[in-house]
DOFISE-77247 format. One record per residue: residue in three letters; x, y, z of N, C-alpha, C in turn. Coordinates in steps of 0.02 Angstrom, whole numbers, plus 50000, padded with zeros to 5 digits. Example, Ala and Ser with C-alpha at 12.3 -4.5 7.8 and 13.67 -1.06 7.14 Angstrom:
<atoms>
ALA506604971650390506154977550390506604983550390SER506424988850354506844994750357506455000250394
</atoms>
This chain:
<atoms>
MET506114974051437506004968251481505474963651452ILE504914966551428504364962551400504614958651339LYS505014962051297505294958651238505734952851258THR506144953751310506584948351335506184942551362ILE505674943951401505244938651429504914934651373HIS504684938251321504364934751265504854930151230LEU505464932251221505974927951190506094921651231ILE506124922351297506224916551341505634911751335LEU505024914451335504434910251329504414906451263LEU504594909951208504614906551144505104900751144THR505684901851175506184896551179505934890651220LEU505614892051277505374886751321504834882451288ILE504414885551246503864881651217504064878851149GLY504694879851130504944876351072504914880051006PHE504744886551007504744890350945505454892750929SER505604892850865506254895550844506274903050856VAL506824905550879506894912750888507384915650837VAL507504911850784507924914450730507514919750693ALA507774925850692507414931350660507554931450586GLN507064929650546507144929950474506444930450443ILE506424932950382505794933350346505704926950307ASN505114923950313504974917550283504424918450230SER504584916850167504104917750112503494913250120ALA503594907250149503024902750160502524905750209SER502774909150260502334912450308501944918150275LEU502284921850232501944927150195501384924350153LYS501524919050117501014915950073500424913350114LYS500574910650174500044908050217499584913650240HIS499874919150263499454924850285499014927350228ILE499314928050169498944930650112498384925950092ALA498534919450091498024914450072497424914650119ILE497544915650183496994915950232496604922450223LEU496944928050219496604934550215496244935350148ALA496494932150095496194932850029495774926750009SER495574922850058495154917050043494434919250032ASP494064915149995493354916749980492944917350044SER493134913950096492734914050158492714920950190LEU493194925250173493204932050200492824936950155GLU492594934550099492154938350053492424945350037GLY493074945850028493364952050005493484957350057ARG493374955750121493544960250176493264967350169GLY492644967850146492334974450141492284977750209THR492394984250211492404987950274491744986950313GLY491804984750375491224983850418490834977450407THR491074972950364490704966850348490904961050393ALA490514955650389490674949650427491344946750405GLY491484947150340492134944750315492714948650344GLU492614955150351493144959150381493254957250454LYS492724955550488492804953450559493234947150564LEU493184942650515493614936750514494344938850505ALA494464943950463495144946550455495394949550520ILE494964953050555495154956050620495374950550668SER494984945250671495154939650716495824936650699TYR495954935850634496594932850614497184937350632ILE497124943750616497674948350631497794948750706GLN497264949150745497334949250818497684942950843SER497504937350814497824931050836498574931250823GLN498774934450768499484935150753499824939950801TRP499504945550816499784950250865499904946750932GLU499424942550952499474939051016500054934051015LYS500114930150960500654925250955501334928750956ILE501384934350923502014938050920502174941150988GLY501654942851025501754946051090501764953551089LEU501424956551039501374963751037500934966351093LEU501104972151119500684975251169500074978451136PRO499474977751164498884981051135498954988651140LYS498804992151086498864999351086498275002551051GLY497694999351057497085002251030496685005551085ASP496025004651085495595007451137495605003051199LYS495625006051257495525002651321495974996451328ASN496614997351311497104992051319496934985851277LYS496634986951219496484981651172496824983251105TYR496844978351060497144979550995496694983850950MET496044983350958495574986750913495484994050931GLN495474998250879495295005350887494685006650843LYS494135008350874493495009050839493435015750804PHE493145015750744493005021950709492375021250665LYS492095026850647491505026950604491705028350532PHE491315025850485491455027150414490795027750377LYS490825030550318490245030850273490355025850216GLY489895021250207489955016250156489705018650088GLY489615013950042489345015649977489845018949931VAL489605021549876490025024749826490205031849849HIS490855033049857491105039649877490775042249941GLY490665037749988490405039750053489685041750053THR489295039350005488595041250000488135036350035GLY488415030950063488005025750095487895027050169GLU487685021750202487535022250273488175022250315GLU488115025050375488675025150421488775018250451GLY489405016250459489555009850489490135010550539THR490315004950568490855004650617491384999650596SER492015001550602492554996850589493124998250638TYR493684994950627494224995150677494914995250644ASN495354999250673496074998450661496324993450712LEU496864989950695497174985050740497884987450755VAL498014988750819498624992250838499024988250890GLY499644986650873500084983050919500744986750927PHE501084985550982501654989651002502234985451028ILE502844987151009503444984551041503754990251080ASP503784989451145504034994651189504774993451205ASN505204997251171505924996851184506165002251234LYS505665005351268505815010651317506195016451284ALA506055017551221506395022951184505965029251184MET506275034751167505905041051165505445041451104ASN505685038851047505305039550984505095032750956THR504635032950909504315026950883504295026850807ILE504395020950778504315019850706503635016550696ILE503245019250650502585016350633502635012450568ILE502385006350568502355002150508501634999950498GLY501345001450441500635000050432500444997550363ALA499824995050358499534992750295498774992350306HIS498404993250253497674992450260497464985250246TYR496984982850286496764975850278496084975350244ASP495734980850235495074980650201495174980050126HIS494644977850091494644977850018493934979349993LEU493744976849936493124978949903492534974449916GLY492614969449959492054965149976491764961749915LEU491114962549906490754959349851490664964049792GLY491074969149788491094973449729490524978349722ASN490194980049779489604984249775489724991549796GLN490354993349810490465000149836490695005149783GLY490755002849720490855007649666491565008449642SER492055005049673492745006049651493044999949616SER492624994949603492874989249565492974991149492LEU493474988149460493604989349389493364983649346ASP493004978949375492694973549337492074976349301ALA491934973749241491374976249202490714975249237ASN490644969549272490024968049309490204965449378PRO490384969949424490694967749487490224965449542GLN489574967149536489124965949592489094958549612ASN489174957549678489124950949710489674946149688LYS490224948749663490814944749650491324946049706ILE491624940749732492104941549786492754944549759HIS492944950249787493574953549769494074951849825ASN494474946749814494894944049869495464948649889GLY495714952749843496234957549861496864954449890ALA497134949449855497744946249879498334951149880ASP498424954649824498954959849822498724966049859ASP498094967849850497804974049878497284972449931ASN497454971649996498134972650018498314967350071ALA498094961150056498314955650100499074955250100SER499384957050044500114956850041500424961650090GLY500154967650095500424972550142500324970450214VAL499734967750230499604965450298500084959750317ALA500184955050271500654949550284501354952350298GLY501544957550262502184960750273502244963850342VAL501714967250364501714970350430501754964950484ILE501384959550476501404954050525502114951250531GLU502434950050474503094946950476503634951850500LEU503554958250486504024963250513503944963750589ALA503324963450612503204963550685503534957550718ARG503454951650687503764945750715504534946450716TYR504804948950661505534949750657505794954350712PHE505494960150719505764964950768505614962950840GLN505144958350849505014955850917505544950650937ILE505774946550891506204940950910506934941550885ASN507124947450862507794948050831508354949050881LYS508204948650946508714949050998509094955750999ILE508804960850969509104967450968508604972350999LYS508854976451044508424981751072508574988151033GLU508154989550984508254995350942508165001750982PRO508455007350959508375013750994507705017050980TYR507245013250951506565015850938506055010550958ASN505465012750978504895008350987504595007050918PHE504165001950913503815000450850503065000250862LEU502695003650819501965003250820501745000250753PHE501394994550757501154991150697500404992150693ILE500164994650635499454996150627499184993050563CYS498634989550568498254987350510497614991650507PHE497554995550455496995000250449496414997150411SER495814999350427495234997950385494995004550353GLY494515003950307494215009850277494655013350226GLU495225010350207495665013650159495325014350091GLU495005008950069494705008950002494125013949997LEU493825015650052493275020350053493505027550061GLY494155028550073494405035350081494865036450140LEU495295031750156495795032450209495475033650278TYR494885030950289494525032150352494925030250413GLY495205024150413495545021650472496175025550489SER496595026850439497215030550453497075037850470LYS496565040750439496375047550457496165047750531TYR495755042750550495515042650620496095041850668PHE496555037250652497115036350698497545042550702SER497665045850646498085051850647497755057550688GLU497095057450692496735062550732496635060250804ASN496675053650815496555050850882497115045750897PRO497735047850897498285043150905498315040250975THR498555034150979498635030851045499355031351070ILE499765034951033500435036851056500515044251041ASP501045047251065501195054251051501495054750980LEU501095057250932501325057550863501935062050854SER502015066850899502595071350893503245067550905LYS503185061550934503775057350947503815051550897THR503485052450840503545047450786504145049250743ASN504595044450733505175045750691504975045850617TYR504635040550594504385040350526503865034750520MET503505034850464502985029850452503125026250387ILE503095019550387503185015350328502515012150311ASN502295012850249501655010250226501765004950172LEU501464999050182501504993650133500824992850100ASP500774994550036500144993950000500284991049931MET500094984849920500204981249858500954979949848VAL501214975149886501914973349882502004965949863GLY501484963049833501504955849820501584953849747ARG501714958549702501744956749632502384959449598LEU502944958649633503584960549603503684956449539ASP503804959849483503854956249420504574955449397ALA504674953149337505344951549313505794957649308SER505504963649305505914969749302506254971249368LYS506004968249422506274969149490506234976449512ILE505754980249484505684987249502505214987949561LEU505444991349614505054992849673504955000349676ALA504325002449676504175009649681504135011649754VAL504495016949771504485019649839504335027049835SER503765029049861503595036149861503645039049931GLY503655045649934503745049149998504475051050011THR504905050049961505615051049973505815058349982GLY505355062849967505495069949980505315072150050THR505055067650091504825069550158505385069650210SER505975067350191506565067850234507185067950189ALA507685071650209508295072150169508675065550165VAL508555060950211508945054650212508695049550162TRP508065050050140507765044550102508115043250035GLU508205048249994508475047149927509175043949928PRO509655046849965510325043649966510315036649996LEU509905035550047509875029050078509585023850031LEU509045025449997508735020749951509165019549889LYS509525024649868509995023749812510525018649830ASN510755018949893511255014249917510975007149922LEU510335006549937510024999949946509784996849881SER509725000749829509504998149764510014993149737SER509774987649707510224982449683509894978649626ASP510234973649601509954969449548509324965849572LYS509304964149636508714960649663508114965249668LEU508234971549685507704976549690507964983149663GLN507694985049606507874991549577507364996649599ILE507585001149641507115005749673506995011949630LYS506355013249616506155019249581505795023749631THR506045029749639505775034149692505315039549665ASP504875041849708504415047349695504405051549759SER504515057949753504595062149812503945063549849ALA503375062249816502725064349844502575061549912GLY502365065849958502135063650023501405061950024VAL501025064749976500315063449968500225058149914GLY499805053249927499665047949879499035044249898PRO498805039649856498165036249868498215030449916SER498525031649974498575026450025498705029650093ASP498755025450144498725027850214499315032050237HIS499875031750203500435036050223500255043450220THR499775045150175499555052050168499325055050234SER498955051050273498695053550337499245055650385PHE499825052350380500385053850424500815059450396TYR500875059650330501225065350299500875071950318LEU500215071850319499835077850335499905079850408LYS500205075550449500365077150518501115078650526ASN501445080150470502155082050470502615076450494ILE502465070450472502875064550488503185062050423PRO503845060850422504155057850363503845051050347VAL503735049750283503395043550263503755040250204LEU503655033750198503835030050138503265025250121HIS503105024850057502585020250033502915015349985PHE502855008850000503155003549959502615000349916PHE502774999149851502264997249802502614993649744THR502374987649726502684983949672502364985149604GLY501894989749601501624991649536500914989249524SER500584992849480499904991049461499904985149412HIS499314982249403499254976449359498534975649337SER498414971349290497754970649260497234967749308ASP497454964949365496984962249414496794967349468TYR497064973249465496934978449516496184979849520HIS495924979549581495214980849596494744976449555LYS494964970349543494544965549508494514959049548PRO494004954749535493954948449571494544943649558THR494954945249509495514940849490496154942149530ASP496144946649578496734947949620496784942449673ASP497064936749652497054930749694497744928549716THR497754924149766498364922149800498874918749754GLU498644914849705499114911149663499544915749620LYS499364922049615499754926849575500264930649617ILE500294929249681500754932649726501474930049717ASN501944934549718502664932949718502924933649789ALA502864928349828503054928649899503804929649907GLU504204926649864504924927649868505104934949855GLY504754938049808504864945049794504694949449853GLU504124947849886503944951649946504454950650002LYS504714944750008505234943450058505834948150047GLU506034948949984506594953549968506434960649990ILE505814962749980505604969549999505644970450074LEU505394965550112505404966150185506124966150211GLN506554962150180507254962150201507584968950187LEU507384972050132507634978750118507394983850170ILE506764983350190506484987850241506864986950307ILE507014980750324507394979450385508084982850381LYS508424982150324509074985350315509014992950321LEU508484995650292508375002950295508305005250367ILE507885001650406507785003450476508435002750515GLU508794997450504509414996350541509945001650525LYS509965003950462510445009150444510295015850477LEU509665016750498509475022950531509495022550607ASN509675016750634509675015750706510135020650743ASP510695022450712511155026850747511075034150725GLN510535035550689510395042350666509905045750713PRO509935052350719509435055950760508755055750727LYS508245057750763507565058050737507545062050672LEU507205059350622507205062550556506845069250557THR507085073850517506775080450508506285080050450PHE505675082250461505145081950411505235087450359LEU505105085550295505115090450240504445089950203THR504175095650182503585095550139503795094250067THR503335091450028503495089749959503035093449911LYS503285094349850502895097749798502585092849749ASN502925087249737502705082449687502105078549712LYS501555079249677500935075849696500745070449645SER501235067649610501075063149554500695056849576MET500755054849639500405048749662499725050349691SER499525056649691498905058549725498295056349686SER497805053549722497175051849691496655057149705ALA496855062549740496375067649759496185072149701ARG496605072449649496475076849593495875074249554SER495415078849537494815076749501494865078749428PHE494595074649384494595075949312493885075249286LYS493735078849233493085078349201493055072249156VAL493645069549137493665063749092494125058449120THR494065052449092494515047049109494655042949046LEU495255040149043495405035448989495195028449007GLY495205026949073495035020249095495615015449089ILE496215017749110496795013349110497095013049179MET497505008049190497915007649251498625009649231PRO498845015649250499525017749231500055014149271SER500635013249242501195010249278501545015549319TYR501665013949383502055018449426502785016149432THR502945010649400503625007949407504025008149342SER503695009249286504045009349222504515015349218ASP505095014149186505575019649177505645021649104VAL505175019549062505185021548991504925028548984VAL505095031848928504815038448913504115037548888GLY503635040848919502935039948904502575036848963LEU501945035048954501555031949007501395024748988LYS501705019949022501555012949008500885011049037VAL500495007248999499825005149019499874998149050ASP499724997749115499744991249150499084987549148GLY498544991049129497894987849126497394992349090VAL496914989349055496404993049019495724990749044ASN495304995349066494664993649095494124992849042GLU493734987449050493214985849001492704991448995GLY492524992948933491984997748920492185005048927LYS492815006348942493045013248951493345015848886PRO493455022548882493695025548819494325022248790ALA494805020548831495425017548806495295010948771GLN494885006648801494745000248770494365001148705LYS493885005748704493495006948643493945009648587ALA494465013248606494925016148556495435011048532GLY495515005448568495985000248548496645000248585VAL496685003948641497285003948683497344997048716LEU497954994348718498074987748747498554988148806THR498494983348850498984982748905499684981948875GLY500154985848901500834985748875500994991548829ASP500474994748802500575000648761500915006248801ILE501285010448767501595016348799501295022548766ILE500905026248804500585032248777501105037848773THR501195040748713501695045948703501385052748688GLN500735052748669500415059148654499655058448658ILE499335063448686498595063848687498415070648659GLY498095070748601497955077148568498615080548552GLU498685086748572499305090448559499795089948617HIS499635085948668500025085648729500505079648728THR501155081048730501665075848733501675072748803ILE501695066048805501685062448869502365059248880LYS502735061848929503385058948946503355054849010ASP502865056249053502805052849117502095053549143ILE501975050949202501295050949230501055058049245GLN501515062549262501325069449275501065072849212ASP501395071649155501155074349091500465071449074TYR500385065049089499735061749076499175064949116MET499305066149180498795069249222498645076349200ASN499165080049182499065086849158498655086949094ALA498785082049049498415081648986497675080148998LEU497525075549043496825073749057496425079849079GLY496755084349115496415090249140496215095149086LYS496445094049025496305098648969495685096748929PHE495395090848943494845088348901494175088448938GLU493645088848897492955088648922492635082148900LYS492135080048937491775074048920491445074848851GLY491515069748809491225069948742491725071948689GLN492285074948709492805076948662493165070748634SER493395071348572493815066248542494515068948531ALA495015064548532495705066648522496115060848497PRO496625062248455497075056948435497535055048493VAL497675048548499498135046048551498675041948516LYS499305043848528499865040048500500145035348552VAL500225029048531500515024048577501075020348542MET501575018548581502115014248557501945007148576ARG501875002848524501694995848536502204991348501LYS502624988148542503144983748515503564987348461LYS503814993248479504254997248437503915000348377GLU503244999748373502865002848319502425008448347LEU502465014348317502055020048339501375019548305ILE500855019248345500175018448320499755024448342GLU499335027048298498885032448315498165029848319LEU497855031148376497155029048388496735035348400SER496085034548398495635040148413495215038348474VAL495235042548525494865041248586494325046448596THR493755044248619493205048848636493085048348711PHE493165053848745493095053948819492365053748840
</atoms>
């Protein structure tokens, strides 16, 4: 009934009720959230509060029901700031909106809206990050824009789906999934009645390869065949079965909820001040959101999904290593080896001469066929050790020497 009333009101005040994803709207959301005035949306900062106000204003325009604390959109939680949670305790908020279709079960769609602020929390990959605005256009204003536009679509699409929708914008992700962990422990709906969770994290840089990485496909038996069917020339879907990964879907997987994480790949601007709006591919993100809509619609006549645990942890950031190469690995490349999407200044890879675009095929005696081999190889080395690294560069095999 509420959804119907909202449609009538939109019509009366002159808004179009044609349900479609608009790339210009996506670009507008991203430009606002990634503007210098928000100073990188650091968790608990004044800039983040401006992001909260903007997202809330969108929830209100769309007509989502508040589903945070005390019948409001905001859900308050505590976090530890600084490097690896070593700083002072602060307060931030998840933003939670709801479409009530009077259904038994609910689909959760989320994205984190926080980023690195002024580069002082220790996770920037810039050589000298302090007091530089990290706008985070791709990471993750792009995901938030996607959630806003999906919320708008499902509110005005004139269809009463057999599921409710819960839309969440999390904070504290960059500091350690604080917001999504808190929500999963303090849910404002019955999590046992969650059908599945979709997470959008870095979906704004679809490149010419048209490869979209989707992880979590092992968390339900339906995901792999469905995504295979949806893969096309416009979006070539590369899947990863892992339910655990370095983003907010992990918090829901750990509550036995099927998840999917959508990701257009790493790039040389990741966690740097150069992740700006002009580099966003809004048309590419539009294609991704349209695919997500198709996925949801194809499951409308299916029963609640059965959760499966997964073994593949290739996307996990929880694994600790004594050494690092200092590269950004590609999660979307389908070549044999590990493609390098970015090289961090001053790190072992850069000092050894590794370049963006190189494909690492061997480290020491360890053959590298994929990211799992790469991670396994890193675990074999100690700090200070040197090893030969073989890379394929423009069809030429080059051997370099790296010191960890």
